[in-house]
C-alpha positions, 0 to 999 in steps of 0.5 A, spaced: 125 253 224 125 255 217 118 253 216 116 257 223 119 263 220 116 262 213 109 261 217 110 267 221 111 271 215 105 269 211 101 271 216 103 278 215 103 278 207 096 275 207 098 269 204 097 264 209 090 262 207 089 265 200 084 262 196 082 257 201 075 256 201 071 259 207 066 256 211 060 255 207 053 257 210 046 254 210 043 253 203 037 257 201 032 255 196 030 259 190 025 256 185 026 249 184 034 250 185 038 250 191 044 255 192 050 254 196 054 260 198 062 258 199 066 265 199 073 264 198 078 267 203 083 271 199 088 274 205 083 278 209 078 279 204 072 274 201 071 273 194 064 272 192 063 264 190 058 259 190 054 254 186 047 253 184 044 245 184 037 243 181 034 236 181 033 234 174 030 227 173 033 224 179 040 227 177 043 233 181 046 238 176 051 244 178 052 250 176 059 253 180 060 261 179 066 265 182 065 273 181 070 279 182 067 282 188 071 281 194 068 283 201 071 285 208 066 280 212 064 273 210 057 275 212 057 280 207 060 275 202 055 270 203 049 275 203 051 278 196 053 270 194 045 269 195 043 275 191 047 274 185 045 266 185 038 268 185 039 273 179 043 268 175 037 263 176 032 269 175 036 271 168 037 265 165 031 261 167 030 254 165 036 255 160 041 255 166 040 247 166 038 246 159 045 244 156 045 237 159 051 238 162 051 235 169 056 240 172 059 247 169 061 254 171 055 259 170 
């Protein structure tokens, strides 16, 4: 009974699915990178988050990113995530993956 009540209360407080990943969108290709948008649900909003992957000599290198931007709809968060990832790729160029780290935050 107590868990039922706490579940009801968490629905109203917005913490039921806080920090839970939202459904990811179909990846997009930009240059030689693959962009995966995966906004993070925070209550009734979605935080901009995703990853950029690049095949370097048969190994897949990954750059994860999370930004402070939050949106009221998942579609808007996904669109802005793809836009931000393209900006990261364009601004960093080859240096985004030149450090040799297989996975890190961008």
